[in-house]
N, C-alpha and C positions, 0 to 999 in steps of 0.2 A: 312170503311175499303175498300181498293182498291186492286186489283190483276192484274197482267200482265203476260201473257203467250206467249212464242215464241217457235219456233222449229218445228221439224217434226210432232209432235203430233197435233199441231194446223192445219197444212196443211192437215194431214191425215183426220181430222175430218171435216173441212170446205171446203177443195178442194184447188187446186194449187194457186188460186188467193189470198188466205187468209194466211198471215204469222204471224199475231199477234192478240191476243185476250185480251181485257181489261174488267174488271168488277168492280162494286162498290156495297157494301152493306151499307145501312144507318140504324142505330138502334136508335130508339127514346130514349131520355135521361132517361125516366121513365122505360125503359126495360133493361138498362145496369145492374142493380142489379139482375134481373132475370137471365140474361146471366151469370153473375158472379157466382150465385148459381148453375146453371146447369153445369158449368165448375168445380165445386167443390172448389171454391175459399174460402180461409181463410183470416182472418184479416191480412193486410199487403201485400197480393198478388196483382199483377198487372193484370188487366183483359186482356190486350194485350199479356202478357206472357202466361197466361192460354190459350188463344185462339191459340197462336202459338203452344203450346204443344198439344192441341187437334188436330190441323191441322196435325202435324207430326204423332200423334198416329193413325189417321184415314185416312192415305194415301192421305191427301190433301182434303178430303171430309168434307166440313163445311156447305154446302148449307142446308141440312136437319135441322141442329141445328139452323142456323140463320133464316131460313124461317119458323121454327116451330111456332105454335100459341102462345107459351109463349114469344118468342123473337120478332117475326113478323117484321123482317128486310125487308126493301124494297130492290129491286135488279134491277140493270140496267147493260147492257153490250153493247159492240161495238167491231168491228174488223176492221183490215186494211190489 
């Protein structure tokens, strides 16, 4: 999963020279089922739809879920 952020919040956080922030989470295939369960998935649900709903319900905060010991997603980021 990838993310891209722009706007004044990025500059406020990183300083005037930084105007964009990108990140990526990688989840091992054998952990996707665990993520599905943690998101309350039911048969027929799409894990990406569930993740989008979680993101919306938690004010855009998904790092704790994805980096939890159960999901153990790797994370990388860069800015420009």
